[in-house]
N, C-alpha and C positions, 0 to 999 in steps of 0.2 A: 749660383751655378746650377748648371743641367743636371737633374740628378737620372744618370743613363741607366740606373741599375734597382729599376722600381722592379716592385714585386709582381712577375706575369705569371700566367697559367701554368709552370712546369712545375706544378705544387709539390711539395712536400708531403711526406706522411704523416707530417706533427701537423697539417693544415685539418681545419674541419671539415667533415664530411661533406657540409654545403659548398664548400669552397672548391672541393675534390670534384663535386660532381659538373663540375664546369669546364672539367679538362678536355683538351683539343685532339690528347696522341692517338684518337680512331681516324684522325682524317689523314687521307691519302689523294693528294691534291694534283691535278692538272694545271698548269700556268699557260696560260695560251696568251700571253700578251707579251711586249716588250720592252726595251729602254729602260730608265733609273727603277721605276716600279719592279720591275722583273726580280733584280739582286735583291733589293728591299726586302722583297715579299719571302725570297730563300732566306734571308738574313733572320727576320723575323719568325718564321716555320721553326727553324732551326732553335733558337732562344724557347719558342713558347712548346716545343715537344711535340711539332706534329709528325706523325708515324713517318711519312714519307711525300716524296713529292717529285715531280716530272715538269718537262717544261719542253712547249713546240720550237721547232727552228724552219723556218721557212726557207725557200731556196735563195730568195733575198738574201737572207744574211750572210751568203755566201760573198758577196758584193762588198759588205762590210768588212770582213776578217779572210782577205785570200789566203792569206799567207801566214796567218795565226789562230790559235783556236778562239774560239768565242768568248770574251772576257768572263761571262756568267757560269763555263763550265771549266774555268782552272781549276778550282776547288769545288768541283762539282759531287754531290756527295753519292749520288744513283746513277752511274753510270747506263745503265740500261733502261732508263727513262728518259731519253732524249728521243722525242719523236721529229719526224721530217714530213713537211708539206709543202706544195708547192708556193701557197703566198695565204696569208693568214686568213683571210676573207673572201678571196678572190674578186675579181673587174667587175663584176655584172651580177645578174641575179641568179642568172644558171650556175656560174661559179663559184657564188656564196652556197646556193644550195647543197651543192656536192660537197663545200668545205665542212658546211655543218655536219653533214652525215659522217664526214671522214674525221672529225674533231671526235663526237661522241662516239663514234666506233672505236677510236683511239683508246677514249678513256673506259669504256665497256671491257673490252678485251683485255686493257691492263690494270683491273680492279681499282681504279680512282674512285673514291668515293664524292669529290669536290672539283670543280673547274671555276677557275678564278681569271677573272679578264683583265684584272687592273685598272688603269684608265683610259685605254683604248677604245675606240667605238665598238669595240664588240660588246664592252661591258653595257652600253646601254640597248643593243639591241633586241628589242623583245621577239623576234622570230629565234634568233638565235638562243635566248635564255628560254621561252617556254619549251624549245626542241628539248635542252638539257633535262627541263624539268619532267618533262615528258618520258626522256629515257629512264628514269627513276635516280639521276645524280643529280648531287645539290650545288645549284649556284651560287658560288661564294658572293653575295653581293645582292642588289633589291632583286625582288621578284619581276617577274614578268607582269604581273599586274601592274607594278610601279612603275617601270617601263613603257607599259604602252599608256598609261594615265598621265605620266609627267615627262617621261623621256624624248619624246616626242614633242616639238617646240608646240605645235599647233593642239595636240592635245592639254598641254601644259597650261596655255592661255584660256583656253575653255572653263577648263575645274577654275584657275584663278578668278576668273570673271565670276562663277558659281557662289564662290567664297568670300566675294568682296574685297578681294586681294587687288591692290592697283596696279593694273595693266598698261604699258604703252599704248598708244591709238596706232591701230591698224586691222589687217584682215590676216585671218587665218585658213581661211578655207579657198584659194583660189581656184584649185583644182576644180571644186564642186561648183563654183561661180562661171569658170568657164566654160562648163559642160552644159549648166542651166542655158546660158546665153547661147550655145552652139546648136543645142536640139531644141528649145522651147521652154518655157517656163509652165509647163503642165507634166502631170501624173500620167498622161498616155505617153509622151513621148521619152519619159523615161522606161516604163514597163515597156514599149513598144522599140525601144533601143537593147534592153536587157534581151529580148525576145529573139531580137535578129542576131545578138553575139551569141546566144546561147549560155546566158548566166542566169542562175535561175535567183531569180530577185521577186522581193515582195513589196510592194509600196508600203508605208507606214502612214498612213492617214492622221495619226498624231502628231508626225512630223513635219518639219517645212519643205519646200521642194529642193532647199539646198543639204539641208541632212540627209534627205532620201538621196539624193545626186551622191554623198559621200558614203554613205552605204553600197552604192552600186558599185563606186570607185573602188573600195577594198577589196569587192568581191572580184571585179576586171584584176585587180593586182595579182589576184592569187593565181588566175586562170593566163598570166601573163597576155593580157590584152589593152589594147590601146583605146581607150573611147576620147582622150584628146590628144592632142601632139603639140609641142613645144611653140609653134605659132599661135594655137589655142591661146598658151600663158600668156605671151608676149601682147596679144591682142588685148588680153581681160587686163593685163599689166595696165596698158595706156588708160583704159577707162578708171580703173581703181588709182591711179597717182593722179590724173587731174582730179577725181574728186578729193583726195587729199591737200593738193596743190590750192582747190578753191577755198577749203577751210584754213590750212596754214599757209599762207602765200609766202614763197622764197624760202621754204623750208628745204630740208634734203629729204630721200626717202631712203630706207634700209630695205635690201632684199635679203632672206634669210632660208637657207634650206633649212627642214624640219629635224634633218638630225645633222650630225657631224658636231664640230666645235673647233677652238683654235684659231678661227677665223677663214677656216676652208669653209665656202658654199655662201659667203658673205659679201655685196656690192653695197654699197652706197652712191647714189644718183644725186643729180640737182636739175636736169634739163630732160625734157622729151627724148631728145634724141639718143640718151643712153642708156633707154628702157630696154630693148630688145636686145643688145650684147649684153648687159646685164643679166637678163635671165637666162641665155647660153651659158654664159661665164658660169654660174651659181650651179646648175644642172650639171655640165660637164664635168667642172671641178669636184662635184659630189656623185660623178659617175653613177647617173640616174637619168643617161639618154637613151638607153637600150629600150625597148619594147617590154612592155607590163610593169616597168618602174614608178614608184609611188613620187610624182614629182612636186608635191605641194610644198610651198614655200610662202614664209611669211613676208607681207609688205608693212612695215612701220613707217611711223613718223621718228625721223632720228632728230631723238633730242639733243641738241646741242649742248657744247661745254657740261659734259656730265662726268659725273665720276661711277666707277665700275666696283660696285660693294657687293659683297655675296656672303653668306651665311650659312657654315658647316652645320648639317643636320645628321642625328644618329637617331634609330629607333629600333624598335622589335616587333611592329608591327600593330601594337597596341599603345605605346605612349611615343612620344614624338620630341626630342630634346634640341636645342641649339648650342653650338658650341662657338658661339661668338661670331664675329667675324673677319673678313681679310680683305683690305683696301688692295686693287687688282689695276689701278687706273692707268700705271703707266705702261703702257704697251703700244705694240706698232703693227700695223697689218693685222689686227683684232687679235693677236698673240701676246701674250702676258709675258713681262720681263721682270720686273722687281716687284715682289708680292710681301704686303706689310699685314700684319694682325692691327684688328680694330674691335676692341670689346671694352667693355665697361668698366673692369678697372685701369687698363691703362687711360680711358678717357677722362674719369676721377679723380686719377692719380695727376693728370696735366693739369686738371681746372684746379687743385689744392694748389700746384706749384707755383702758377701764375696767377692768382687770383689778386693778389694785392700789389703786384709790379705792374701787368697786363690785366687788367679787368676786360677790356676788350674782347682778348683771344679766350679768356674764361667761360665770357658770355656766348662766344660761337661754337666751342668746344661743347659746351654746357645744350645747346639746339643739336649739335651732331649725337652727344648722348642717347636724349630722347628719340632721333630719329635711329639709331640702331637698337634702340630698345624695340622699338613698333617692326621694324624689320625683322627683328629675333622672333617676335610675336607672332608675325604674318609666317614666318618659316614655319615654328610649330603647327602653327593651325593646318598648315599645307600638308606638313609632314605625314599628321595625324589623319585628316582627310583620304592621301592616298594610300593608307595605312603601310609605309615606309618601314621596312624590316631589314635595315642595313645603313650604309652612311649615302649621304647625295648632300649635294648643295644647290641653295636656293639662291640664286642670282640677280640681282636688282642695278640698274642704271638709278643716280641720284642725283637730282637736279636740286641746288640749295638746299632746302630740308623737306624735299618732297621726293618720294622715289615709286618707282614704277616698276614691278614683276618682270622680269624679261623670259627668263627659264629656270628649269632645275634639271641638273647633272646629276643623272639616278646613276652616278658611281663616285668612287675615290675621285678626289682630282689631284693633278698634279702637285699643286701646293697644299697637299693637305700636311705636310709637315709644319708649316707656319703655326698651325693649331696646335700639333702636338707640343710644341716648345712653349707655347701659354696655359693647356690644360691636361690636368690628366684626369681621369675618369675613377671614381670610388663606387663600388657595387655593396649595399650593406645587405644585410641578410635580415627579411623582414619580419623575421622571428626573433632577432637577437642582433641590436645594433652593432654590440663589439666584436660582431663576426662581420668582417668585408675583405674585400682584396681590388686591389688597383689596375688598371688599364692603360697602357701611356701609346699606345700603337692604335691608329684606326683599321690597319690590316690583321690586328691581333683580334679587334674589337669585332670585327666582321667573321672572324673565323669562329669566336664564341657564339655570336647570333646567328650564324648558318646552322649549327645544329643545337641549340639551345634557347633558340628566341621567345617560344613562350614563357620561359622561367624566368628571362634576365631581367632582372629590377629594371626601373629607371634608376640610373646613376646620377651622381651629385658630381659636377664639375669642380674640380680643384687648381687652383692657382701654381701654374710652376715657376713661370715668369712674365714680366708684365709687358714684355713684348717679344713678337717671333719675326723674323725676317726671311726672304728665298729670294735668290736669284737664279735665272735659268741661263744656264750658259750654252749656248746654241751657234751653228755653226753658220755665222751670218758676216758679210762683212761691215765697213766701217756704216755703211747707208742701211744697215739690217736689212739686209735682202739675202735670201740663204746662197751658201757658198758651200759647194758638194768638193768631194774628190780629195782633200785635204787630209792628211796623215799627221796622228798625234805620234810622237816620238819621245817626249817626255813631259811628264807632269809633278812635278815638286809635291810632296808630301801633306797630308790633310795636317792643318794647325790643331792645336788642342781644342781650342774652343770651335772648330769646324766639324759641321759635319756635311759630308760630301757623298751625295750619292752620284755615283759614275757609272753606273752598269758594270761594273767589275773592271773596267778600264785599266785604272791604276794599280789592279793585283800584278805583280811582280812575279817574274820568273821564279821559282822556288828555287833553283840550282844555281843561278847565276845573278839574282837580285837584280837584273836588268830588266829597262821596262820594255813591254809587248807593244809595239807598233799597233794602231788601230786607225783603219780609214773610215772617213768620215762620209761615206756615200751617199748618193740622192734617192736612193730607195726608200726610206724613211723621213720622218720631219726633222726638224734641224736640231731638235734639245738634245745634246750631248750629256750633260751632268746638272745636278740640282745642287747650289751652296746655301745652307741652313745656318742661321745664328741666330741668338736670343741677346736679352739684354732686361736689365732693372728698369729703364725708359727706352721710350724709341730713338733718343739721342745715341743712347750707351749703345743698343742694338745697331745703328745704322754705323756707327764708329769700329764695332768689332767688325761688322760685316765689310766696311771698307780696308780695315786693314789687313784681312784675310785678302781681300783683292788685291792689296798693294804687294803683298807677299808672295803671290802665288804665279808660280813661274810653268807656262803653257807653252810649249815648242813643237815643231813638226814641219814638213814639207807641205807647201802652198796650204797652210793651214791659216784661217780665219776665224777667229770666235769674237763674241761679243764682249768677254771678259774686261777690257779696257774701256767699253763704253758704260758696263755698270761700274765700274769703281768712278769713272768722270762724273756719272749722275750723280751719285751716292753723296760724293764732295761736293757737289753743288748744290743739292738740298741740304748738308749740313752747313755750308754758308748760308743759307737764308734760315730756314726752321724745319726741323724734323717733324712736327705737323702739318707740314706742306700739304695741299688739296689739291692735287694735281688733277685736271680733267681727262677724258681718255683722248684728246686732241692732244693734248700738252706734249706728248714724246713728235710727233710728228714736226711741230714747230720747234721743240728744241733740238732737233736734228737739222733743221732749217740753221739754225743757229751754229750749231757745229760747224754745217758746211761753210756758213760763212766766214767762219775763223780758218778754214780750209784755204778759203779763196785768197784769204790776205796771206797767209803761209806761203803758198804757191810763189809771192813775189818777195820773199825774203830772202836776203842772201848774207848771215852772221860773219861769214869770214872776210868779207868786203867791207862791213861794217865796222867789225874790230880792227881793220888793217887800217881803215879810216880814221880812226879814233887815234890810233897809236901814232899816225903821222901827224897828227894836230898835238899830241902831247908834248911837254917839255923834254928836252935831252935828257934830264937825269931820271925821268919816269917811262921812257921808252923801254930801259931795261926790264921794269916791274912789268909792264905790258906783255912782255915776252915769256914771261914767268907765270902768267897768269892765262895764256889763252887757254889750253885745254879746262883750267879750273874753272871758267865762268861760260866757255863756249859749249863743253860738254853736256852739262845739263841743259843748257839751252836747246840744244840740237836734239835732244832725247824727249824734252817737252813738245816742242813744237813737230817733231816726228808724226805725233798722233793727236789731233784735234779735239778727241775727246779727252784726254788726258788734261789737254790744255785750258779745254770748259771748266773740268775739274777743280783745276787749278784756279782760275779768275774767280769763280763762282766761290769758292771756299775763302780764297784769300781777302777778296774786296773787301777793302776798309779796314783791313789787319794791318798787311804790309806796305800799302799805297794808299794815298788819299787822291781823288779825281774830281774836288768839289772845285768849283770855279773854273772848270775846262783846263787846270793845269795840274799835272803829275807832281806828285813828291812824294819821297820815301815816308812811312808812320814806323818805319823799324830800320835799324841798321842794316845797309844793304847785306851785310857779310851774313850777318842771319838770316835776312832774307834767301841768301844762297843755301844757307844751312836746311832750311826750310824745302828748298825745292831738291835737293839733296836726299832730304828724307822723302817727302813725296813720292820722288820716282825712284824709289827702294834701292838709292845706291850709298846706302850706308857702309861703312867699313868695317863688314863681317867676315870674320876668318876664313869659313867656309868658301865665300864666295867667289868665283872666277875673275881675274880684273876687269872682263867686259861688264861684269854684273855691278859694278861697286866703285867708289870713287877711289881713283889712282892715288897713292903712296904719297906721291909729290904734292899733289894735290891737297889730300888728306894733311899734310903736314903745313898746309900752308893755312887752311880753314882751321886749325886748331891754334895756332899761332897767332891770326887774326882775333880767333874768339878771346882767346886769354887773353890778351892786350886788351879787349875791350871790357871783358870783365873786371880788370884790375883799374882801367881808368875810370869804370863805373865806382868801385870802391876809394880809388883814390880823391875822385871830384865828390863823391855824394849825390852826383846826378843820375837817376836811375832812367829818367826817358831818354830815347834817342832825340825828340826834339829838344830838350835842354843841353844834352851832351853836344848834338852837331853844332847848335849854337855858339856854346862854348867854343868848341873847335875850331868855327868858320871867322869866330872874330877873332881868335887870337890870343884873347886875353886869358890867363891863368885863372879859374875857377877857385881856387881851393890852395893859396901858397903855403899854409900851415901844414900841407901834405905833400906837396909836390913841389920840386925846387924850380927854379926859371931854366936851368938846364935841363932837368928831367921835361918841363912843360913844351921846351922847344924840339926835344928828342920826339915826343909825344906827338908834335904837331907835325914831324917830317915823316915819321912813321904813319900817321895816319893818311897825311898824302899819298903817300906810296899803295896804303893798304886800298884805299877807295878808288884808286886811279882805275879807270874804265868801268867801275861798278855801275855807273849809271846808264850802261847798255840793258841791265834787268828791267829798267822802265818800259824798252818795248814789248815786254807782255802783257802788261795793264794796257800799252796803247795799241795792241792789235786788238784788243775786247772793246776799246774805243772806236776804231776805225773800221771793225766788220758789225757795229753795233751789238753788240752778243750783250754786253750790259744791259741792252733793252730788255732781256730775259729777266724778269725779277717775279717777286712776290709780293703781295700786296696786303694790307693790315687784315683782310679777312682771311688770311693763308692760302688765298688761290694764286695761280699764277697770273703774270702780265708779261704778253707777247705783242710785240712790235708787228706792223702790219706786213711787212716784207717777208716776216717769219710764217707769216698766217695766210697771206693769198696763195693760191695754188699756182699762180704764175711765176713769181717770184721763189717761192718757196720749192718748188720742185726743183728748178734750176740749181738753188743751193744746196738741196742735198744731192743732187747729181753730181757735184764736185765731190764727194766722197767716196764714189766710185765711177769715176769718169768712163765711158765705154770706151773699149779697146781701139787704138787707132786703125783705121782701115783706109785701105787706097781707094782714091774717089770713084772705083769702077765696081765697088761691093758692098754687099753688107753682110755684116758678120755677127755672129752670137755674144751678145754684150755678156753673158752668163754660160756655166757649163749645166747640163740637166738635160730631157728627155725631149726632143724635138716632137713637135706637131704642127702638121699645116693646115690641119681645120678644125673649127671649135668642138665638133661632133662626128663621129665617123659618118654619118648617113649625108654630112653638108658637104658642098665643095671648098676648096682650097680658097684661103682667105686672099692668095694672090696668085697669078699663074704668069708664065712665060708670055712676054710681050703686052703684058697689060702694065698702063701707066698707074702710079701712088703718088699720093699726095704725102707731104712730111705731117708726122702725127697717123698719118693711118696704121690699122693693126697689120703685120705682115705675116709673124707666126707666134706661135706658143711653145714654151720651154716651161716643161712641169719640172721644177726641182723641191724635193723634200715636201712632197704632197700638195705645194702650191704653184697653180696654172699661174706664168706671170707673161702677157698678154705684149708683146714685144712691137712698138711703133717705129716708123720710119722715121730715122733723124733729117733725112732731106727728100725731096721729091724728083722723081726719076721713074726710068720704064726696066722693068726685069727684062734683062737681055736672057738669061741662063738660069735654070733652077737647079742647083749643085745637092737638093736633098731629095729628087726623084724618089717615089717609093720608100720614104725614109720615116714613115712617122713611126715614133714610139722609141727609134733609136738614140744614143746617148750622143749629145757634142759638146765640144770643149769651147770655153772662154774663148774669141776674137776666131773661130773656126769660120770660113767663108760660106753662107748660105745662100746667096742671090751673087750674079755678074750683072750690073744694073749700067744704064746709062742714065747719067746725074742730067738733072733740067739744066743746073749751071754748076760750074767749077769754084768752089771754095778757095779763096787765098789763104795761104798758112803763114802763119808769123814767122819770118827770119828770126834766126839766132843772135841776129843785131839786136832786133826789135825787141825781143825779150829780155836781153841783157840789160838795154837802155831801161823798159819799165822796171826789172828787178831794181835796178840803182836807185831809181826814182823812188818807187816804194820803200826801199829799205833807208834810205836818207830821211825819208819823213819819219818814219817810226822809230829811227834812233835819232832822232833830232841832230842831223848832223850840220 
């Protein structure tokens, strides 16, 4: 079990003088981040005895909770320490500078000793951190020298190369290269440019022309002067991409802005025509289109079929320690979803477990263990080189057993709890090995290091649990696209084995005990909460996490989250192997597989199937069919209501409840047991505290228990324990144990069995949907890697399948509507023309406008070809639009014929009949 009450540094007088010397009670900290980490930090501060803390609230927060108190404030201990700012870091360079001064002013005026920025982008902004340090306030996190040397992706890669750390092939100085190619590759040209722009620049003859250009650019940013523009970067990108494609033909290329994270400011391209728009999109999304902005970005070879592994680091400026790894490969739109610990202890235990029964798996995991050790070593080398004095993450992409350094996140990570589930830190007095204390929270470790860094001894990592895992509950739809505007109206209480970082959303009204509604606005990213669990191995860990999701009830108005996406995915993995090694591309293909299920489900009519079965049944069985309508159809309808839930059921129970070898489906277990498992899987068990809508109905529960008791007794009396043997005896009609069952009893058993099984064959429709959709083509091979059918991999078929999960809103033939809610933009940057104008013709697939939702830019493509007749969003850039809101009146090139109701019904009958084997 997780030891939740470790010795924290809220010391007792009985502790040694050495231990008490690391107290943090002098800290008064201003927390300048939001999201789950803000509430977690407040909780940790309370536990470790921090003197006092305060928080910033942005004006955007009023969008999130317009009718209720911010969840973090419901039990806030220091009401005078709530400070309001227009926005946390501003929209551009000038606003950012204003906000930095304002935040530091708030801290100084209110006597704060520290500023903590969590895992928001402010936490690794070197300019912000340096300003704090200059003011005399302590930044609780890596210092500015760490942020400068490793926080910017370009600088981190340069340092990694100097340390012989393996890095991804590519270019990290495109702005410098663009400047040199623009003005000429000579010293004189740089000096002249600096003089013309009145920049105090000295050429360094010991550096290359590109490095001198970089130095000049850095000076230009300080003076808010542009030496290159976006068109220069687009032109240089064409040159660099051509060079990469000559060396690596057919490969894709990734553009990645030097700041940011979580997929923001990244695009992957595979052809020349995509270059210009990709450059514009990453710069616009990163909000660096304004004059004087640093627009440098990385151009890298996109290494396909890779995994994303990262190493947690901690240091005090002198020593650097790795705290194991995390596998974050299951991600979508570059945003992580399911994060699982990857440690030496985990791999060693799994190797030992499967060494005799599965030597190939043991060999594969053995190689993974060596790779992990190498990554941890390189992380510690890098951490020591940058003089890491807090916590950071060393991120890598892994291909086979080769890895490439990607970046360092110089801040605490969203998924830091995964590491906390696995390790605690033991700090030992160098003068007395019997004098020590433990830290189990990385936030606590950051607080201790922030004031005691030079004295903090290098700790020993102590195993807490073999495995830790976390899912991110995001406000996204079934296609994993951001969905803003929903309101959470109820959230079931956390289970004993669940750690839920929910920003305080689940803090109920202390007077009434009622849940306080929470608005999931589009002002921030889509993350709502983190659900964390642990286990004695990865299988047990995922089983616990899956059960948490199975039992969690999260309801609201216009509410869409990925909770059931996670539930289905975890069940699918458990059905294969918990040590599954997905690539970062797996999730998009898995999503296409789920979309293929939806495409089939759309044509299923369960009521028609059941009625047709009942019509064909013997007269004496028709009554049984009428009794079983809700017993069978209700859980089937609930299963088919969400393709993610169906996908998890198919993945977990394939080969357990049914057999599909030889192209013929058959039951491997009693269909009654199949149905019992289905009720459990859907969390429809008969629990007294549940509302009738959330559990099996009374008369159906009575049927289920009657049927199960009958077959249990039959197994005992016949001695036939397997369904194969028992069903064969029942089908033959021959009494298998005349010593224990009389002929009269056997005749009654046959009659009961016939009635109990009547209509149960419709359950085979469930795996039949998996066959028809080719969902079973998604699999895991002997190397623990994903197997993906071509139609789930190729963009032209994959993307269409994913679209079935979130079909565009219906529109009349003469308009274009918003496919999602968010902030509308007609152009890619303020200084550019609109993407389409009134009177202009557009082609299907052409970009028409942008919707920014939860920090991500979504370029909306024309679904058909036509001409814009009227722009309904004139002068509306930055305004909020709702899903299905008309944007343009158009004249389509051709009128699409809609399917008639009769045609739809005929198609559904045909598909249902085939799936139900009528």
